[in-house]
N, C-alpha and C positions, 0 to 999 in steps of 0.2 A: 605604467609602461608594461607592455606585453613583450615577452622574450621567449626564446626557445632554450633548449638545453645547452647551447653554446655560451650562455650568459649566466650560468649557475653559480659562479664563484661568489663568495661572501663580499669580496672587495667591490665587485660590480654592483651587487645589491646595496651596499653601503653608499656608494657614489650616487645611486639613483635616489635613495632616501635623502641624502644630503642636499639635493637640488629641489626637494619638496614634492617628489613624485612617488607614488606607491608602486613598487615593482610587483609584477605578476609573472614570475618565472618559475617554471616547473622545477621542483626539487629533485635532486639526484636520489637514487634508491636508498642511500644511507642517511639522508636528511629527513627531518620531520616535515610533514605536509604543511603547505602555506595556506592560510585562510584567505579566501578571496570570494567575491560575489560569483555566483554560478554563471551569470551571463558572460563574465570575462573569460572564465575557463572554457565555457562552451564555444566561444567565438575565436579562440586562439588559433584555430586551424586556418582562419582567413588570412591572418598575418603570415603564417608559415607557407601557405600556398602562394601568396603574393611574392615572397622572397624566392620561392622555388622558380616561379615564372621569370622573375627579374634576373636570376642567375643563369638563365639560358643565354643571356648576353655575356659573352666571354669577358668583356672589359670590366663588367661588374663583378663577376665571379672571381677573377684573378687580380682585380684592383690595379690595372695598368696605369691609371691616371697618376700623374706626378703631384697634382695639387688637389685640394678639396673642391675647388671650383670645377675642375674638369671632371672629377668623379661625380659630383652632384649634377652636372650637365648631362652626362650619360645616363645617370639614374632617372632624371626627369624625362629624358627622351624615351627611355625604355618603358617607363610607367605610362606615358602618353600613348605610345604605340600599342601597349598592352590594353589600355582602355579603349582604343579605337577598334582593336581586334575583337573585343567582346561585344 
């Protein structure tokens, strides 16, 4: 799982390990570097750019949805329209 600096807490990393996935999250400045394959680290910017484009949709950035279904619907719509735009 690739994540940005917003997910750097040890609790988040532990939860990711507990479900059987290896986290690839940049460490904070005071933490030791995380060993990961180079291709993951080199391609992390794709994930961060995708989230930046999706956050242009105000409903996603501010999480106006009351339920997980409505948030996922807006997220899918935004991703589909972003894919059509490209």
